[in-house]
C-alpha positions as CSV (number, residue, x, y, z in Angstrom):
1,M,74.0,-166.8,14.2
2,S,76.1,-165.3,11.5
3,V,74.5,-163.3,8.8
4,S,76.1,-163.5,5.4
5,P,76.6,-160.1,3.7
6,K,74.1,-159.2,1.0
7,A,75.5,-159.5,-2.4
8,D,75.8,-156.1,-4.2
9,K,73.1,-155.8,-6.7
10,K,74.1,-154.4,-10.0
11,R,72.2,-151.3,-10.8
12,P,70.1,-151.6,-13.9
13,A,70.9,-149.3,-16.7
14,P,68.3,-146.6,-17.3
15,P,66.2,-147.1,-20.4
16,R,67.5,-143.9,-21.9
17,A,71.2,-144.5,-21.2
18,L,73.6,-144.1,-24.0
19,T,75.0,-147.2,-25.7
20,E,78.7,-147.8,-25.9
21,L,78.7,-146.5,-29.5
22,E,76.9,-143.3,-28.5
23,R,79.3,-142.8,-25.5
24,Q,82.3,-143.2,-27.9
25,E,80.8,-140.7,-30.3
26,V,80.5,-138.2,-27.4
27,L,84.1,-138.8,-26.4
28,D,85.4,-138.5,-30.0
29,T,83.5,-135.2,-30.3
30,L,85.1,-133.9,-27.1
31,H,88.5,-135.1,-28.4
32,S,88.2,-133.5,-31.8
33,E,90.5,-130.7,-32.8
34,R,87.5,-128.3,-32.8
35,F,86.5,-129.0,-29.2
36,Q,89.6,-130.4,-27.5
37,D,90.2,-127.1,-25.6
38,K,86.6,-126.4,-24.8
39,A,84.6,-127.1,-21.7
40,P,81.5,-129.3,-22.0
41,H,79.2,-126.3,-21.5
42,E,80.8,-124.6,-24.6
43,V,80.6,-127.9,-26.6
44,Y,77.0,-128.4,-25.7
45,A,76.0,-124.8,-26.6
46,T,77.8,-124.9,-29.9
47,L,76.3,-128.2,-30.9
48,L,72.8,-126.9,-30.1
49,D,73.4,-123.9,-32.3
50,E,74.0,-126.4,-35.1
51,D,70.8,-128.4,-34.2
52,R,72.8,-131.3,-33.0
53,Y,72.2,-133.0,-29.6
54,L,74.5,-135.8,-28.3
55,C,73.7,-135.8,-24.6
56,S,73.4,-133.5,-21.6
57,I,76.2,-131.5,-20.2
58,R,76.2,-133.7,-17.1
59,T,76.5,-136.8,-19.2
60,M,79.5,-135.3,-21.0
61,Y,81.2,-134.8,-17.6
62,R,80.4,-138.4,-16.6
63,I,81.9,-139.7,-19.8
64,L,85.1,-137.6,-19.3
65,D,85.3,-138.7,-15.7
66,A,85.0,-142.4,-16.7
67,N,88.0,-141.8,-18.9
68,A,90.0,-139.9,-16.2
69,E,89.8,-136.7,-18.1
70,I,88.2,-134.4,-15.6
71,K,90.7,-131.6,-15.4
72,E,91.3,-128.1,-16.7
73,R,91.2,-128.7,-20.5
74,R,92.2,-125.1,-21.6
75,D,95.8,-124.1,-22.1
76,Q,97.3,-123.1,-18.8
77,L,100.3,-121.0,-17.9
78,R,102.8,-123.4,-16.5
79,H,105.4,-122.0,-14.1
80,P,108.9,-123.4,-14.4
81,E,110.3,-125.4,-11.5
82,Y,112.8,-123.3,-9.5
83,E,115.5,-125.0,-7.4
84,K,116.2,-123.6,-4.0
85,P,119.5,-121.7,-4.1
86,E,122.3,-123.0,-1.9
87,L,124.6,-120.2,-0.8
88,L,127.9,-121.5,0.7
89,A,131.1,-119.5,1.1
90,T,134.3,-120.8,2.6
91,A,136.3,-117.6,2.3
92,P,135.7,-113.8,1.8
93,N,134.6,-112.5,-1.6
94,E,133.3,-115.8,-2.8
95,V,129.5,-115.2,-2.4
96,W,127.8,-111.8,-2.1
97,S,124.1,-111.1,-1.4
98,W,122.6,-107.8,-2.3
99,D,119.2,-106.2,-2.0
100,I,117.4,-102.8,-1.9
101,T,115.2,-101.5,0.9
102,K,113.1,-98.4,1.3
103,L,113.7,-95.7,3.9
104,L,110.9,-93.3,4.6
105,G,111.5,-89.7,3.5
106,P,110.4,-86.5,5.1
107,E,106.9,-86.5,3.6
108,K,104.2,-89.2,3.0
109,W,104.9,-91.4,0.0
110,S,108.5,-90.1,-0.2
111,Y,111.3,-92.7,0.0
112,F,115.1,-93.1,-0.2
113,Y,116.5,-96.4,-1.5
114,L,119.3,-98.2,0.4
115,Y,121.4,-100.5,-1.7
116,V,123.5,-103.0,0.3
117,I,126.0,-105.7,-0.9
118,L,126.9,-108.2,1.8
119,D,129.7,-110.8,1.9
120,I,127.9,-113.8,3.3
121,F,131.1,-115.4,4.7
122,S,131.8,-112.6,7.2
123,R,128.5,-110.6,7.0
124,Y,130.7,-107.6,6.1
125,V,129.0,-104.9,4.1
126,V,131.4,-104.6,1.1
127,G,129.3,-101.9,-0.7
128,W,126.3,-99.7,-0.1
129,M,124.7,-96.4,-1.2
130,V,121.5,-94.4,-0.6
131,A,119.8,-93.0,-3.7
132,T,116.5,-91.2,-4.5
133,C,115.3,-94.0,-6.8
134,E,115.7,-97.7,-7.6
135,L,117.5,-97.9,-10.9
136,A,119.3,-100.7,-12.7
137,A,122.1,-98.3,-13.8
138,L,122.8,-97.3,-10.2
139,A,122.9,-101.0,-9.2
140,R,125.4,-101.8,-11.9
141,Q,127.5,-98.8,-10.9
142,L,127.5,-99.9,-7.2
143,I,128.4,-103.5,-8.1
144,A,131.2,-102.4,-10.4
145,E,132.7,-100.0,-7.9
146,T,132.5,-102.7,-5.2
147,C,134.3,-105.2,-7.4
148,V,137.1,-102.8,-8.0
149,K,137.4,-101.9,-4.3
150,Q,137.5,-105.6,-3.3
151,N,139.9,-106.6,-6.2
152,I,137.5,-109.2,-7.6
153,R,139.1,-111.3,-10.3
154,M,137.4,-112.9,-13.3
155,G,135.4,-116.0,-12.3
156,Q,135.9,-115.5,-8.6
157,L,132.5,-114.3,-7.4
158,T,128.9,-115.4,-7.1
159,I,126.3,-112.7,-6.5
160,H,122.8,-113.7,-5.1
161,A,119.7,-111.5,-5.2
162,D,116.0,-111.7,-5.3
163,R,113.9,-111.2,-8.4
164,G,113.4,-107.5,-8.3
165,S,113.5,-105.5,-11.5
166,S,117.0,-104.1,-10.8
167,M,118.3,-107.5,-9.9
168,K,117.1,-109.0,-13.1
169,S,117.9,-106.0,-15.3
170,K,120.0,-106.3,-18.5
171,P,122.7,-103.7,-17.4
172,V,123.4,-105.8,-14.3
173,A,123.3,-109.1,-16.1
174,F,125.6,-107.9,-18.9
175,F,128.1,-106.5,-16.4
176,M,128.2,-109.8,-14.4
177,A,128.7,-111.8,-17.6
178,D,131.6,-109.5,-18.7
179,M,133.2,-110.0,-15.2
180,G,132.6,-113.7,-15.1
181,I,130.4,-113.4,-12.1
182,T,127.9,-116.1,-11.4
183,K,124.5,-114.8,-10.6
184,T,121.8,-116.6,-8.7
185,H,118.2,-115.6,-7.8
186,S,115.7,-116.4,-5.2
187,R,112.6,-118.4,-6.1
188,P,109.6,-116.2,-6.8
189,Y,107.7,-114.9,-3.7
190,T,110.2,-116.7,-1.4
191,S,111.8,-114.2,0.9
192,D,113.8,-116.7,2.9
193,D,115.8,-117.6,-0.2
194,N,117.8,-114.4,0.4
195,P,118.1,-114.6,4.2
196,F,121.4,-112.8,4.6
197,S,120.2,-109.5,3.1
198,E,116.8,-109.8,4.7
199,A,118.3,-110.3,8.1
200,Q,120.7,-107.5,7.7
201,F,117.9,-105.0,6.8
202,K,115.8,-106.2,9.8
203,T,118.8,-105.7,12.1
204,L,119.2,-102.2,10.7
205,K,115.6,-101.2,11.1
206,Y,115.2,-102.7,14.6
207,R,118.0,-100.6,16.1
208,P,116.7,-98.3,18.9
209,D,118.1,-95.3,17.1
210,F,116.6,-96.1,13.7
211,Q,114.5,-93.1,12.6
212,D,110.9,-93.4,11.4
213,R,111.6,-90.8,8.7
214,F,114.7,-89.2,7.4
215,G,114.6,-85.4,6.8
216,S,116.9,-85.6,3.7
217,I,119.0,-88.0,1.7
218,E,122.1,-86.6,3.6
219,D,120.5,-87.6,6.9
220,A,119.8,-91.1,5.5
221,R,123.4,-91.5,4.3
222,L,124.8,-90.2,7.6
223,F,122.8,-92.7,9.6
224,C,123.7,-95.6,7.3
């Protein structure tokens, strides 16, 4: 014996439910220029201070939900969309990757900074230096000297880096613009967008003879 499904009973409206006109008044108030960036809690409290009551906070949320407006209503910081960089080199000195890594110094909290520029076609280190600090002027100097050493012509080269302060600095950017060098950057917080430099540093630091600490900057330079 088959049993027919029960017909869904329409729930009766509560006697104190808002009418359509009242619901529209609430929605218009939430949409007003005064309250369009405010949460229902703020709107409710402000209206009560003015001796005006439209409905409960929960009812405001229900009305917004019925109109598909339950979301963050305040102004939000919107991050731009970053494309994943594609690094392809078919010959030497077409695409370089560069980065900076720390080397532990002789005392706690002391460091030396290793700057390395890598040709991604051959993985050849075209330029490097060890310094006592990370500085945009030093990065610009290294890139300039390496370009001279490798006979880089105007418009020949692309240089890729992450988004460190030195990499995005004005001295480096202005020099690249003057040289006709195309610069690309990794996406924020994405280390594998600069895999060549990251892999090279890992290879360096996992060598059996890599020192935990370097006694002086001369020791660090000699090892590198």
